[in-house]
C-alpha positions in Angstrom: 0.0 0.0 0.0 1.2 3.5 -0.9 0.8 6.0 2.0 2.3 9.4 1.4 1.8 12.4 3.6 1.9 15.7 1.6 2.7 18.4 4.1 2.4 22.2 3.6 4.6 23.8 6.2 3.2 27.3 5.5 -0.2 26.1 6.8 0.8 23.1 8.8 -1.7 21.2 6.6 -1.5 17.5 5.6 -3.0 15.8 2.6 -2.6 12.1 2.0 -2.1 10.0 -1.1 -3.2 6.4 -0.4 -2.7 3.8 -3.1 -3.4 0.2 -3.8 -0.3 -1.6 -5.0 -2.3 -4.3 -6.7 -4.3 -2.1 -9.0 -2.1 1.0 -8.9 -5.1 3.2 -8.1 -4.9 6.0 -5.5 -7.0 8.4 -3.6 -6.1 11.9 -2.3 -7.5 12.8 1.1 -8.1 16.6 1.6 -6.3 18.0 -1.4 -5.5 21.7 -1.7 -6.3 23.6 -4.9 -2.9 23.1 -6.7 -3.8 19.6 -7.6 -1.1 19.0 -10.2 1.4 18.2 -7.4 -0.7 15.2 -6.2 -1.0 13.8 -9.7 2.8 14.0 -10.1 3.6 12.5 -6.7 1.2 9.6 -7.4 2.8 9.0 -10.8 6.2 8.8 -9.2 5.1 5.7 -7.4 3.4 4.2 -10.4 -0.2 5.1 -9.2 -3.1 6.8 -10.9 -5.4 9.0 -8.9 -9.0 7.7 -9.3 -10.7 9.2 -6.3 -10.6 12.2 -4.0 -12.3 12.7 -0.6 -12.8 15.6 1.8 -13.2 15.3 5.5 -15.0 18.6 5.8 -15.4 22.1 4.2 -12.1 23.7 5.1 -11.5 27.3 6.3 -7.7 27.6 6.2 -7.0 26.5 2.6 -8.7 26.3 -0.7 -9.9 22.8 -1.6 -8.8 20.9 -4.7 -11.9 18.7 -4.9 -13.7 20.9 -7.5 -10.5 21.1 -9.5 -10.2 17.3 -9.6 -13.7 16.6 -10.7 -13.5 19.3 -13.3 -10.3 18.1 -14.9 -10.0 14.4 -14.1 -12.2 11.3 -14.4 -12.3 10.7 -10.6 -14.8 9.7 -8.0 -15.2 12.4 -5.4 -16.6 11.8 -2.0 -18.1 14.6 0.1 -20.0 14.6 3.4 -23.8 14.4 3.4 -23.9 15.2 7.1 -24.3 18.9 6.3 -25.6 21.1 3.5 -24.4 20.3 0.0 -21.7 22.8 -1.2 -23.3 25.3 -3.5 -20.7 24.7 -6.3 -22.1 21.2 -6.9 -25.2 22.6 -8.5 -23.2 24.5 -11.2 -20.0 22.4 -11.6 -19.1 21.0 -15.0 -17.6 17.6 -14.4 -15.0 15.9 -16.5 -16.2 12.9 -18.5 -16.6 9.9 -16.2 -16.1 12.0 -13.0 -18.9 11.8 -10.4 -19.6 13.0 -6.9 -21.0 10.8 -4.1 -22.1 12.1 -0.7 -21.3 10.0 2.3 -23.0 9.5 5.7 -21.9 7.8 8.9 -21.2 4.2 8.0 -20.8 4.7 4.2 -18.2 2.6 2.6 -16.2 2.9 -0.6 -13.1 1.2 -2.1 -10.0 2.2 -4.0 -8.6 -0.9 -5.6 -8.5 -3.4 -2.8 -8.5 -0.7 -0.1 -11.8 -0.4 1.9 -12.7 2.9 3.6 -15.5 3.5 6.1 -16.8 7.0 7.0 -17.3 8.0 10.6 -19.4 11.1 11.4 -17.2 13.1 13.7 -18.8 16.6 14.1 -17.6 19.3 16.5 -15.0 21.2 14.5 -17.7 21.4 11.8 -21.2 19.9 11.4 -20.4 17.8 8.4 -17.0 16.5 9.6 -16.1 12.9 8.6 -13.2 10.8 9.5 -12.2 7.8 7.4 -11.2 4.4 8.7 -9.0 2.2 6.5 -8.7 -1.5 7.3 -5.0 -1.9 6.5 -4.1 -5.1 4.5 -2.1 -8.0 5.9 -3.3 -7.7 9.4 -1.7 -4.3 10.1 -3.3 -1.8 12.4 -6.2 0.1 11.1 -5.7 3.8 10.0 -8.0 6.7 10.9 -7.7 9.7 8.6 -9.2 12.2 11.1 -9.1 15.5 9.2 -9.6 18.4 11.6 -11.5 16.3 14.2 -8.5 14.7 16.1 -4.9 16.0 16.1 -1.9 14.8 17.9 -2.5 16.1 21.4 -5.6 18.2 20.5 -8.9 18.4 18.7 -10.3 20.8 16.1 -11.5 24.1 17.4 -15.2 24.0 18.0 -15.7 27.7 17.5 -14.7 27.5 13.8 -17.9 25.7 12.8 -19.8 29.0 13.0 -18.1 30.1 9.7 -20.1 27.6 7.7 -23.5 27.9 6.1 -25.9 26.3 8.6 -23.0 26.3 11.1 -23.0 25.0 14.6 -23.4 27.2 17.6 -20.5 27.0 20.1 -22.6 24.9 22.5 -23.7 22.6 19.8 -20.1 22.2 18.6 -18.7 21.4 22.0 -21.4 18.8 22.7 -20.9 17.3 19.2 -17.2 17.1 19.8 -17.7 15.3 23.1 -20.0 12.8 21.4 -17.5 12.3 18.6 -14.7 11.5 21.0 -17.0 9.1 22.8 -17.5 7.4 19.4 -13.8 6.5 19.4 -14.1 4.2 22.4 -14.5 1.1 20.1 -11.2 1.7 18.4 -8.2 -0.4 19.5 -5.4 1.6 21.1 -3.0 0.7 18.2 -5.2 2.4 15.6 -3.0 4.9 13.8 -4.3 8.4 13.5 -3.3 10.6 10.5 -4.6 14.1 11.2 -5.1 17.0 8.8 -2.8 19.4 10.6 0.4 19.6 12.6 1.8 22.0 15.1 1.4 25.6 14.1 -2.1 25.4 12.6 -4.8 27.8 13.7 -7.3 25.0 13.5 -6.2 23.8 17.0 -4.6 25.4 20.0 -2.1 22.9 21.3 -1.3 20.5 18.5 1.8 18.4 19.1 4.7 18.4 16.6 4.0 14.8 15.5 3.1 13.7 12.0 0.9 10.9 13.3 -0.3 9.4 16.5 -2.4 6.5 17.8 -5.7 6.3 19.7 -3.7 4.8 22.6 -1.3 7.8 22.8 -4.2 10.2 22.5 -6.0 8.6 25.4 -3.0 9.6 27.5 -1.9 13.0 26.2 -5.0 14.6 24.6 -6.8 17.0 27.0 -10.2 16.6 25.4 -10.0 12.8 25.5 -8.8 12.8 29.1 -11.6 15.1 30.1 -14.1 12.9 28.4 -12.8 9.8 30.1 -12.7 11.4 33.5 -16.0 13.2 33.1 -14.0 16.4 33.7 -14.1 20.0 32.4 -14.6 19.2 28.8 -15.5 22.8 27.8 -12.2 24.0 29.2 -10.3 21.2 27.6 -11.4 22.2 24.1 -11.7 26.0 24.5 -8.8 27.1 26.8 -6.2 28.9 24.8 -8.4 29.8 21.8 -8.1 33.2 20.2 -10.1 34.9 17.5 -9.8 33.0 14.3 -7.6 34.5 11.5 -9.9 36.8 9.4 -9.0 35.1 6.1 -10.7 31.9 7.3 -14.2 33.3 6.5 -13.1 34.2 2.9 -11.7 30.7 2.3 -14.7 29.0 3.8 -17.0 30.9 1.4 -14.8 29.9 -1.5 -14.9 26.3 -0.6 -18.7 26.4 -0.2 -19.4 28.3 -3.5 -16.5 27.2 -5.7 -14.9 29.0 -8.5 -11.3 27.7 -8.1 -11.3 24.6 -10.2 -7.6 24.8 -11.2 -5.8 22.1 -13.1 -2.4 23.8 -12.3 -1.2 27.2 -11.0 -0.8 29.8 -13.7 2.6 31.1 -14.6 3.6 34.3 -13.0 5.3 36.7 -15.4 8.4 38.8 -14.7 7.7 42.5 -14.8 10.0 45.1 -16.4 11.3 47.8 -14.1 8.9 50.3 -15.7 5.9 48.1 -15.3 6.8 47.5 -11.7 7.3 51.2 -11.0 3.8 51.9 -12.5 2.3 49.3 -10.2 4.0 50.8 -7.2 2.3 54.1 -7.8 -1.1 52.6 -8.3 -3.1 51.9 -5.0 -5.0 49.0 -6.7 -1.8 47.0 -6.4 -0.2 45.7 -3.2 3.5 44.9 -3.3 4.4 41.8 -1.4 8.0 42.3 -0.5 9.7 39.0 0.4 13.2 40.6 1.0 14.8 40.6 4.5 13.5 43.4 6.9 16.6 45.6 6.6 16.4 45.5 2.8 12.8 46.5 3.0 13.6 49.4 5.3 16.4 50.6 2.9 14.1 50.7 -0.1 10.5 50.7 1.1 7.7 51.1 -1.5 4.5 53.0 -0.7 1.9 50.3 -1.3 4.0 47.4 0.1 3.7 44.8 2.8 6.8 43.1 4.2 6.3 39.4 4.2 9.5 37.2 3.9 8.8 33.8 2.4 8.9 31.8 5.6 6.5 29.6 7.6 3.9 32.2 8.3 3.9 33.8 4.8 0.6 32.5 3.5 -1.6 33.4 6.5 0.2 36.8 6.9 -0.5 37.8 3.4 -4.1 36.4 3.4 -4.9 38.4 6.6 -3.5 41.6 5.3 -5.0 41.7 1.8 -8.5 42.9 0.8 -10.6 40.9 -1.6 -10.1 43.4 -4.4 -6.3 43.8 -4.1 -4.0 43.0 -7.0 -0.7 41.5 -6.0 2.9 42.2 -7.2 5.8 40.3 -5.8 9.3 41.2 -5.0 11.0 37.8 -5.0 13.7 35.7 -6.6 12.5 33.9 -9.7 13.5 30.5 -8.3 10.8 30.8 -5.5 8.0 32.6 -7.4 6.2 29.5 -8.5 6.1 28.2 -4.9 5.0 31.6 -3.6 2.1 31.5 -6.1 1.0 28.1 -4.9 0.9 29.3 -1.3 -1.1 32.4 -2.3 -3.6 30.3 -4.2 -4.0 28.0 -1.2 -5.0 30.9 1.1 -7.6 32.2 -1.3 -5.7 34.7 -3.5 -7.3 34.6 -7.0 -5.0 33.5 -9.8 -5.9 36.6 -11.8 -4.9 38.8 -8.9 -1.2 37.9 -9.1 0.0 40.5 -11.6 3.7 39.6 -11.7 7.0 39.7 -10.0 10.4 41.5 -10.0 13.7 40.3 -8.9 15.0 42.0 -5.7 18.2 43.0 -7.5 16.1 45.0 -10.0 14.3 47.0 -7.3 17.4 49.1 -7.0 17.0 50.2 -10.6 13.9 52.1 -9.8 14.0 55.9 -9.7 14.7 57.3 -6.2 11.3 59.0 -6.2 9.5 55.6 -6.3 10.4 54.9 -2.7 8.7 56.0 0.5 11.1 58.1 2.5 9.3 57.9 5.9 6.9 55.8 7.8 8.8 52.8 9.2 11.8 52.9 11.5 13.4 50.3 13.8 14.0 51.9 17.3 15.4 50.6 20.5 13.5 49.7 23.7 15.3 52.7 25.4 13.9 55.1 22.8 10.4 53.5 23.1 10.5 54.0 26.9 11.3 57.7 26.4 8.4 58.1 23.9 6.0 56.2 26.1 7.0 58.2 29.2 6.2 61.4 27.2 2.9 59.9 25.9 4.3 60.8 22.4 3.2 57.6 20.7 0.4 55.1 20.5 1.7 51.6 21.4 0.2 48.6 19.6 0.9 45.1 20.9 0.5 42.6 18.1 1.1 39.4 20.1 -1.5 36.7 21.0 -4.0 37.1 23.8 -1.9 34.8 26.1 1.3 36.8 25.5 -0.5 40.1 26.1 -2.1 38.8 29.3 1.4 37.8 30.7 2.6 41.4 30.5 2.5 44.4 28.2 3.7 48.0 27.8 1.6 50.5 29.7 -1.5 51.7 27.8 -0.8 49.4 24.9 -3.6 48.6 22.5 -3.9 44.9 21.9 -4.4 44.2 18.2 -3.2 40.6 17.4 -1.0 40.5 14.3 -3.5 38.4 12.3 -6.4 40.9 13.0 -4.6 44.1 12.1 -6.3 44.7 8.8 -9.8 44.3 10.2 -9.1 46.6 13.1 -6.9 49.3 11.5 -9.7 51.9 12.0 -9.4 51.5 15.8 -5.9 52.8 15.9 -5.6 56.6 16.5 -3.8 58.6 13.8 -2.9 61.7 16.0 0.5 60.3 17.0 3.2 58.0 15.6 2.5 54.3 16.3 5.0 51.9 18.0 4.4 48.2 17.2 6.0 45.4 19.2 5.8 41.6 19.6 7.9 39.0 21.3 11.0 39.3 19.1 10.3 42.1 16.6 9.4 39.9 13.6 5.6 40.1 13.7 5.7 43.7 14.7 7.9 44.5 11.7 5.3 43.1 9.4 2.6 45.0 11.3 4.5 48.3 11.2 5.0 47.9 7.4 1.3 47.2 7.0 0.2 50.3 9.0 2.7 52.5 7.0 1.0 51.3 3.8 -2.2 52.8 5.2 -0.7 56.2 6.0 0.5 55.7 9.6 4.0 56.9 10.8 5.2 53.7 12.5 8.1 52.5 14.5 9.0 48.8 15.2 10.5 48.2 18.6 13.7 46.3 17.9 14.1 43.0 19.8 10.5 42.9 21.1 8.9 42.9 24.5 11.5 41.1 26.7 14.4 43.5 26.1 12.0 46.3 27.2 10.7 44.5 30.3 14.2 43.2 31.1 15.5 46.7 31.6 13.1 47.1 34.5 10.7 49.5 32.8 7.1 49.5 34.0 4.9 46.9 32.4 1.2 46.1 33.0 -0.7 42.8 33.5 
């Protein structure tokens, strides 16, 4: 049997390719929208994708289910435990492609591999997990989607994003019932979840690619609380923060469709003149992937600093408006992968105008650059400004970090919610942004500068400030 985990580190999201070695047929579980990579990976192992299945309607990445049934003769399996996605009514399916909706207990096969659906609501109403009876007497596998993670469960509060979504009370009660439904599974059942550590779909996901039911009965707070009849509400809700704003946009896309891609589009290289024109046009947002110091040396007026690292996708998705057109400053060798990540977090293919090499940015006329608006300053300088009440201080850390200690009179606007809360920030003074280390706040300062604020980024973050003995609040 082929079992391949396809992991997207930018979203901590896992898809799975499962194949039958006798028939060389394969299924993809929870594919993202750039489906060509799954086709290529399966072919490397001599398998042909004949089926795709989705555990639930996702909020954190754009699904590839519609793309598969539009471009390939596959069987697609979707949950019937919630409303049918609106795109099903208008989709044009490829010849011999078909869609089957599954309920609890539904079964289907791929080659000699037999799958059984379990209804596991809580994270969403329609959530399904898929049990695979592994061949040759090996342990069963449970593809748990966003229901059960290593050390955690899917956040119950995210179900409200969906059409006919669950209330929080319904979601928590459903999650408890779903966990109770696992009591019949042997301890050695392998669990292959849809996310790893770092995903916003959970709060305390362990950094493990897979786990077992037996391990989860020991380490998982929700499963322990269920077994001990303890504080289940606290076990599944403690540590939750407001969901990233882009989740609502992606959930709508996955319900209504429109991203039936066969492959990501090519991103063209812009000439210096074309790029300069985009930089002066407020319809375009420049995504600058250069290091922070390079960004400060040559900052462009409609730009966001977003180095291509682990948090790139959610950062950009949370900072862009639906109508924004995107221009990239990035090396040609990583542009294709950047485009894939942007598509996965809901950026429309037509919205990516093009890219320019970082070395070519220096060829722009001096007048193309913004000459004020973002500066790195030391904690000592920040303390002086705070003492004189000369700045508005914005803490962009998480709720837990803010609650452990923050600068006096600091506004708390988490990094991922800055775009939706920009209007709350006063414009009568310069703004100082800070986080734990200075990285998130650098992105936040650049974003606010794009919107006309005069901003400072506190170099080094919160702890160098607190460590000097300056007053902090709790």
